[in-house]
C-alpha positions in Angstrom: -18.8 -0.1 -10.1 -14.6 -0.3 -9.3 -12.8 -3.8 -9.9 -11.0 -2.7 -7.0 -11.7 -4.9 -3.4 -10.4 -2.6 -0.8 -9.2 -5.3 1.5 -6.6 -3.6 4.5 -6.2 -0.1 5.3 -3.4 0.3 7.9 -2.3 4.0 8.9 1.0 4.0 10.6 1.2 7.7 13.5 3.8 6.6 15.2 7.5 5.7 14.5 7.7 2.0 14.2 10.5 -0.5 12.1 8.4 -3.1 11.0 4.8 -3.1 9.4 2.9 -6.3 8.9 -0.1 -6.8 7.2 -1.7 -10.2 7.7 -4.0 -12.6 6.0 -4.7 -10.1 2.4 -3.6 -12.8 -0.1 -6.2 -15.7 -0.2 -7.0 -17.9 -3.0 -10.2 -16.0 -3.9 -7.7 -13.3 -5.8 -4.9 -13.3 -7.5 -3.7 -9.9 -8.4 -3.5 -7.3 -5.7 -2.5 -3.7 -5.6 -0.4 -1.7 -2.9 -0.9 1.6 -2.1 1.4 3.4 -0.1 1.5 7.0 0.7 2.0 9.5 3.0 5.3 7.7 4.1 8.2 9.4 6.2 11.1 8.5 7.8 12.4 9.5 11.5 15.9 10.4 10.3 17.0 11.2 6.7 17.0 9.0 3.3 16.0 5.7 3.9 14.8 2.3 2.2 11.5 1.0 2.2 11.9 -2.9 1.6 9.2 -5.5 1.4 8.9 -9.1 2.4 6.0 -11.5 2.1 4.7 -13.5 5.5 3.8 -17.2 4.9 1.8 -19.8 7.4 5.4 -19.5 9.6 5.7 -15.3 9.6 7.9 -13.5 7.4 10.1 -14.5 4.8 13.6 -13.0 5.6 15.8 -15.3 3.7 17.7 -14.8 0.3 15.0 -16.3 -1.8 14.0 -12.6 -3.3 14.8 -11.3 -6.7 14.9 -8.2 -8.2 15.6 -5.1 -10.5 14.8 -2.1 -10.2 15.7 1.4 -12.0 16.3 4.5 -9.9 16.1 8.4 -12.0 17.2 11.4 -10.5 16.8 14.5 -11.3 20.2 15.1 -11.0 21.1 12.8 -13.8 22.9 10.5 -11.9 20.7 7.4 -12.3 21.8 3.8 -11.7 20.6 0.0 -12.3 20.6 -2.7 -9.5 19.7 -6.5 -9.5 20.3 -8.8 -7.3 19.2 -11.7 -4.5 18.5 -10.2 -1.0 17.1 -11.4 2.2 14.1 -8.8 1.4 13.2 -6.8 -1.6 15.4 -3.8 -1.1 13.4 -0.6 -2.2 10.3 -1.8 -3.5 8.9 0.7 -2.5 10.9 3.4 -3.6 13.5 5.6 -0.5 11.5 8.6 1.7 12.8 11.5 4.0 12.4 12.6 7.0 9.3 15.1 6.9 8.8 14.7 3.0 6.1 12.4 1.9 6.9 9.8 -0.5 4.8 7.0 -2.4 4.3 4.0 -3.8 2.0 1.6 -6.0 2.7 -2.0 -6.3 1.1 -5.1 -7.5 1.5 -8.1 -6.5 0.6 -11.5 -8.5 -0.8 -15.2 -7.5 1.0 -15.0 -3.8 -1.2 -17.7 -3.1 0.3 -20.3 -5.3 2.7 -22.1 -3.6 3.4 -23.6 -6.9 4.6 -21.0 -8.7 7.1 -18.1 -8.1 5.1 -14.5 -8.7 6.5 -11.1 -9.2 5.4 -7.4 -7.9 6.7 -4.6 -9.8 5.7 -0.9 -8.7 7.1 2.9 -9.6 7.4 5.8 -7.1 8.9 8.3 -6.2 11.1 10.3 -3.1 12.2 14.0 -2.9 14.7 15.1 -1.0 17.6 16.9 -2.2 16.2 15.6 -5.8 13.6 14.4 -6.9 14.2 10.2 -7.1 11.3 7.7 -9.3 12.2 4.1 -9.1 11.0 1.9 -11.5 10.5 -1.7 -9.8 10.1 -5.8 -10.3 10.9 -8.4 -8.2 10.0 -12.1 -6.9 9.8 -14.4 -4.2 12.0 -17.7 -5.8 11.2 -20.3 -3.1 7.5 -22.1 -3.2 5.6 -20.8 -0.7 2.2 -19.3 -0.4 1.8 -15.8 0.9 -1.0 -14.8 3.6 0.5 -11.4 3.5 3.5 -8.3 3.7 5.8 -6.7 5.6 7.3 -3.5 4.8 10.4 -1.8 6.9 12.9 0.9 6.8 16.6 -0.4 5.5 17.4 1.2 9.3 16.1 3.5 11.8 12.3 3.9 11.4 8.9 4.5 9.5 6.9 7.8 11.5 4.1 7.5 9.3 2.2 5.9 6.3 -1.0 5.0 4.6 -1.1 2.0 3.7 -4.1 0.1 1.2 -4.6 -3.1 -0.2 -7.0 -4.5 -2.3 -7.5 -7.5 -4.3 -8.6 -7.0 -8.2 -12.3 -8.8 -8.9 -12.2 -10.5 -11.8 -16.3 -11.2 -13.1 
């Protein structure tokens, strides 16, 4: 028997500038897994970003802190650590017509007295393969109920998003 419980299954089949997955984080679980597959853009290379949702809607202030390592086949690897209004590149980068995927983990999103973090590894193929290692969090004290995925510009053309909770016996 699996220790993962499927909470939500969302498929995107036409251009959209934002995907919100609501009411998946509850007090019933503390650990979540987000699997994003077959993500494509309607234009060239695009960042895939993450914001969290609380009872007031999408949290889009500057309370996100993160760091990532981007590894490229060209050898031009880079590191970024900053604070922004979203978790930039949380699900990596995508390219038009070339599907990419990522896995993210969310810890304690429903506890308003703690900062929670999301870590991820994923990849992208365009002119080169790019893989990301990622960790980040929301530094404000707020209980979150869901998440929002959005591109850095233009639209996401396709995506399959599965949200799971880890069942603890």
